[in-house]
Every structure is written in structure tokens, then in C-alpha cells.
DRENZANU-797819 format. One line per 8 residues: number of its first residue (from 1); their letters; for each residue x, y, z of N, C-alpha, C. Coordinates in nm, 2 decimals. Layout:
NUM = a = X/Y/Z/X/Y/Z/X/Y/Z; ...
***
This chain:
1 = mirhcvfv = 0.27/-1.49/-0.93/0.18/-1.38/-0.87/0.36/-1.32/-0.81; 0.35/-1.19/-0.76/0.38/-1.10/-0.67/0.29/-0.99/-0.62; 0.34/-1.06/-0.46/0.29/-1.02/-0.34/0.30/-0.84/-0.27; 0.24/-0.71/-0.30/0.28/-0.62/-0.29/0.27/-0.60/-0.16; 0.41/-0.64/-0.03/0.36/-0.57/0.10/0.32/-0.45/0.14; 0.29/-0.35/0.19/0.30/-0.18/0.24/0.34/-0.12/0.32; 0.38/-0.16/0.49/0.32/-0.07/0.60/0.36/0.02/0.59; 0.32/0.10/0.68/0.31/0.24/0.70/0.30/0.27/0.86
9 = qfrpevsr = 0.34/0.37/0.87/0.35/0.45/1.06/0.26/0.58/0.97; 0.21/0.62/1.02/0.08/0.72/0.99/0.10/0.83/1.10; 0.12/0.93/1.04/0.17/1.03/1.13/0.03/1.09/1.24; 0.01/1.08/1.35/-0.07/1.07/1.40/-0.23/1.16/1.37; -0.17/1.24/1.36/-0.34/1.37/1.27/-0.38/1.32/1.17; -0.34/1.16/1.12/-0.39/1.15/0.98/-0.52/1.09/1.03; -0.63/1.13/0.96/-0.82/1.06/1.01/-0.80/0.91/0.93; -0.89/0.86/1.01/-0.90/0.76/0.95/-1.00/0.81/0.80
17 = sereaiye = -1.06/0.85/0.80/-1.15/0.89/0.68/-1.00/0.91/0.60; -0.90/0.97/0.61/-0.78/1.00/0.49/-0.68/0.90/0.44; -0.70/0.82/0.59/-0.66/0.63/0.55/-0.73/0.60/0.47; -0.86/0.54/0.50/-0.95/0.52/0.41/-0.92/0.55/0.24; -0.92/0.70/0.25/-0.93/0.75/0.07/-0.82/0.67/0.05; -0.67/0.66/0.06/-0.58/0.63/0.02/-0.58/0.51/0.01; -0.70/0.39/0.10/-0.69/0.20/0.06/-0.79/0.24/-0.06; -0.93/0.36/-0.05/-1.00/0.34/-0.14/-0.96/0.38/-0.34
25 = alrglkqk = -0.82/0.40/-0.30/-0.77/0.49/-0.41/-0.71/0.36/-0.52; -0.63/0.28/-0.39/-0.57/0.18/-0.42/-0.65/0.12/-0.49; -0.74/0.01/-0.39/-0.88/-0.04/-0.43/-0.87/0.00/-0.64; -0.94/0.12/-0.61/-0.98/0.12/-0.77/-0.86/0.10/-0.87; -0.76/0.12/-0.87/-0.69/0.06/-0.94/-0.68/-0.05/-0.96; -0.77/-0.13/-0.97/-0.82/-0.28/-0.98/-0.89/-0.25/-1.08; -0.93/-0.11/-1.14/-1.03/-0.14/-1.27/-0.94/-0.07/-1.35; -0.87/-0.04/-1.37/-0.74/0.05/-1.45/-0.67/-0.01/-1.49
33 = idgldgvw = -0.57/-0.14/-1.40/-0.50/-0.22/-1.46/-0.53/-0.34/-1.46; -0.51/-0.38/-1.58/-0.54/-0.60/-1.57/-0.40/-0.66/-1.53; -0.44/-0.70/-1.44/-0.36/-0.80/-1.39/-0.31/-0.79/-1.23; -0.38/-0.66/-1.18/-0.37/-0.59/-1.08/-0.47/-0.70/-0.96; -0.44/-0.84/-0.88/-0.55/-0.91/-0.88/-0.65/-0.86/-0.74; -0.60/-0.76/-0.68/-0.62/-0.82/-0.52/-0.54/-0.69/-0.49; -0.68/-0.64/-0.38/-0.57/-0.50/-0.29/-0.71/-0.47/-0.18; -0.58/-0.56/0.00/-0.63/-0.53/0.09/-0.56/-0.44/0.18
41 = sgpnvnte = -0.65/-0.38/0.27/-0.56/-0.29/0.36/-0.62/-0.31/0.52; -0.55/-0.22/0.61/-0.63/-0.24/0.78/-0.50/-0.26/0.88; -0.55/-0.22/0.98/-0.42/-0.23/1.05/-0.37/-0.37/1.05; -0.28/-0.32/1.19/-0.20/-0.39/1.25/-0.24/-0.50/1.35; -0.30/-0.54/1.33/-0.29/-0.64/1.41/-0.22/-0.78/1.54; -0.05/-0.74/1.53/0.02/-0.89/1.53/-0.01/-0.78/1.76; 0.01/-0.95/1.74/0.04/-0.96/1.95/0.15/-1.01/1.96; 0.25/-0.99/1.86/0.35/-1.05/1.94/0.48/-0.86/1.96
49 = rlawgfde = 0.43/-0.75/1.94/0.51/-0.64/1.97/0.65/-0.58/1.88; 0.60/-0.68/1.77/0.73/-0.69/1.65/0.67/-0.57/1.51; 0.58/-0.53/1.55/0.57/-0.44/1.44/0.59/-0.31/1.41; 0.76/-0.30/1.52/0.81/-0.14/1.53/0.71/-0.03/1.45; 0.59/0.00/1.49/0.53/0.13/1.47/0.50/0.14/1.35; 0.50/0.05/1.30/0.39/0.02/1.13/0.28/-0.04/1.17; 0.16/0.04/1.19/0.08/0.04/1.24/-0.04/-0.03/1.19; -0.01/0.00/1.07/-0.14/0.01/0.90/-0.08/-0.04/0.81
57 = gfiidfrd = -0.15/-0.11/0.72/-0.08/-0.14/0.52/-0.17/-0.19/0.46; -0.12/-0.25/0.37/-0.22/-0.23/0.21/-0.09/-0.40/0.13; -0.18/-0.45/0.11/-0.11/-0.53/0.01/-0.20/-0.55/-0.08; -0.15/-0.60/-0.20/-0.19/-0.58/-0.37/-0.10/-0.71/-0.42; -0.16/-0.77/-0.49/-0.16/-0.86/-0.57/-0.15/-0.84/-0.76; 0.00/-0.90/-0.81/-0.03/-0.86/-0.91/-0.02/-0.96/-1.02; -0.05/-1.01/-1.10/-0.04/-1.15/-1.16/0.13/-1.16/-1.21; 0.21/-1.11/-1.25/0.33/-1.09/-1.25/0.42/-0.96/-1.26
65 = aavqsayn = 0.57/-1.02/-1.28/0.65/-0.87/-1.27/0.60/-0.73/-1.32; 0.55/-0.76/-1.47/0.51/-0.66/-1.56/0.39/-0.64/-1.54; 0.28/-0.68/-1.45/0.21/-0.56/-1.41/0.24/-0.48/-1.33; 0.31/-0.54/-1.23/0.35/-0.43/-1.11/0.44/-0.32/-1.17; 0.51/-0.33/-1.27/0.61/-0.25/-1.35/0.49/-0.15/-1.37; 0.36/-0.23/-1.45/0.24/-0.12/-1.50/0.19/-0.02/-1.41; 0.19/-0.10/-1.25/0.12/-0.04/-1.14/0.22/0.08/-1.12; 0.38/0.08/-1.11/0.47/0.16/-1.01/0.45/0.29/-1.19
73 = thpdhlpi = 0.45/0.25/-1.28/0.43/0.37/-1.36/0.31/0.44/-1.40; 0.20/0.35/-1.35/0.08/0.43/-1.46/0.06/0.61/-1.36; 0.00/0.66/-1.41/-0.07/0.80/-1.38/-0.12/0.83/-1.28; -0.19/0.69/-1.27/-0.27/0.70/-1.12/-0.24/0.68/-0.97; -0.12/0.63/-1.02/-0.05/0.53/-0.93/0.03/0.64/-0.84; 0.06/0.71/-0.91/0.19/0.82/-0.88/0.09/0.97/-0.77; -0.03/0.99/-0.79/-0.09/1.06/-0.70/-0.14/1.01/-0.60; -0.13/0.91/-0.52/-0.20/0.81/-0.48/-0.01/0.76/-0.38
81 = terllaaa = 0.07/0.72/-0.38/0.19/0.73/-0.36/0.27/0.84/-0.29; 0.23/1.00/-0.34/0.24/1.09/-0.28/0.14/1.15/-0.24; 0.03/1.08/-0.20/-0.10/1.11/-0.08/-0.02/1.06/0.07; 0.06/0.93/0.08/0.05/0.84/0.13/0.17/0.82/0.19; 0.31/0.91/0.17/0.41/1.00/0.18/0.37/1.13/0.30; 0.29/1.14/0.22/0.23/1.29/0.31/0.17/1.23/0.42; 0.13/1.16/0.46/0.05/1.13/0.55/0.12/1.00/0.64; 0.28/1.00/0.60/0.33/0.89/0.67/0.42/0.99/0.77
89 = qggldgvf = 0.43/0.93/0.88/0.53/0.98/0.99/0.73/0.98/0.91; 0.73/1.09/0.89/0.88/1.12/0.82/0.83/1.07/0.68; 0.73/1.12/0.62/0.71/1.01/0.45/0.78/0.87/0.42; 0.94/0.91/0.32/0.99/0.78/0.28/1.02/0.71/0.43; 1.01/0.75/0.50/1.06/0.64/0.66/0.95/0.63/0.74; 0.85/0.66/0.67/0.73/0.60/0.78/0.66/0.51/0.69; 0.73/0.40/0.59/0.72/0.30/0.51/0.77/0.22/0.45; 0.75/0.11/0.48/0.81/0.00/0.40/0.79/-0.10/0.35
97 = cfdmeia = 0.84/-0.18/0.24/0.76/-0.22/0.12/0.87/-0.39/0.12; 0.75/-0.50/0.14/0.79/-0.59/0.09/0.79/-0.65/-0.06; 0.82/-0.72/-0.11/0.74/-0.78/-0.28/0.81/-0.87/-0.23; 0.73/-1.00/-0.28/0.74/-1.17/-0.26/0.73/-1.20/-0.38; 0.77/-1.31/-0.49/0.71/-1.40/-0.52/0.65/-1.52/-0.52; 0.54/-1.47/-0.51/0.44/-1.63/-0.53/0.37/-1.73/-0.67; 0.50/-1.85/-0.55/0.45/-1.97/-0.71/0.29/-2.03/-0.71
***
């Protein structure tokens, strides 16, 4: 399994409803991509002050690397990525991704 972790520094003016709409669009991909096993999202609740401004994020679990590859190129994923980057502080600079293989 591949766990795809994405952490976001949203621009302050991006509303809660816009953030939730992005997350809801990501959750919608579960019905379109076989092997996309789960999508979770929400605010960072870290109390150690180690978030470096990444105040929210989402996690997606993929059955395997082939499913993640299908997600990366899926035509419904690309507009969500554009929407996320438009909402992030500094565009791509406001997004941090970390993928981990889970045995």
C-alpha cells in the first residue's frame, strides 16, 4: 500500500467552504479510481509546534504504486490539483507531499 500524505499552507483568505470543497472532490475520486482505498482530511492538531505553517492536509491510501500512478494522471485529479495550488500560499511552495510504502 502507498500512503500519500499532503500538507497544505492555505492562503488566509481561502474559506473553510473552499477547503472542504477541495477535500470533497478528492473523496469523490474514490468512486472513480479502483484501488483508491481511503481519503482523510482535516486541520493539523500537532501540539509540538513542528508544523512549519502547514495547517491542514489530507491522506490518501492506494492499494499499490500502479493505482497511485493512475491517480496522478486521472483527468478528474488534475483540476483538483490546480484548485489546491491556487488556494495554497505561494502555490507549489505551500504544499508538501510525502509518500510512504506501507507493508
